[in-house]
C-alpha positions, 0 to 999 in steps of 0.5 A: 274355187278355181280348181281344175276338174280332172275330167276336163284335163284341156283346162290343166296346163299343157305341160302337164297332159300326157300324149293322149291328152295332148293329142286330143287337145287338136281342134282339127282345123288343119291350119297347121298343115299349111305351108307358109312362106318366109320373106327372106329379107325381113323374116316375116312369115305369110301363110298360104292357102296350100295344104301339105300332100297329106292332108286330106282337104274333106276332113282336114286330117292327116291321111297319115298321122302316125308315118307323116315324118316318112312322107314329109320329114319336116313336119313339125311336131307341136309340143308344149315347148315350142307351141308358145314360140310358133307365132304362125299358129293361128289365134284359134289353135287349141294348143296356142290358147293353152299355152297362153292360159286362154280357154277353148273356144265354144266350137272346140269339140271338147267343149261343144261334143261335136268334132264338126263344129270347128268346120260350121265355125268356119275355122278349119281349111275345109273348102278354103285351100288347095293341096302342095300336089297342084298348087304351083308356086307358093308365092301365088298362093299367100294369104295377105294380112288384112289390109295388104290384099290388093298389093301386087307383086312383080311378074319379074325380079324379086317376088317380094318387090311391091309395085308403086305403080298398076301392073300394065297387064292388070284386067283393068288395063286390058281395054287399052290394049284395044284401043 
């Protein structure tokens, strides 16, 4: 009882996986390939909807995975050692789940047998992001945590400073300008 089926390698501790098994653990969501923005004052890291230039936005797969570090030197390699400490990994990330000893979700292709299930479950970046090649400033693409969506970033000064009053150039104030 409690033994791991040797054919279900993903149930083993991640430290025991070989390279092929480690790579196979990826669910293909593409979320780890999104740029993040760090608040210089607090150290808080916020996700954006801006993808690495190498990420194929239609498949959520890296277009040059083997050589990615030649094109993106700061591309972070996930390992059994660093996965548990990367708080920005999505809660649904297979690496994060397995590092915590949690099971893979039903939509994960190793469970469902369907590589497209991650997209149908709404866990991937497909149809939700833009490439860094067209995005512009990352601060304009922050995906705010629940409850912070309506916060405005002041146009001038510190991009992290949140105004305590309505912005004068907000669309709801446009009619006032015509009076």
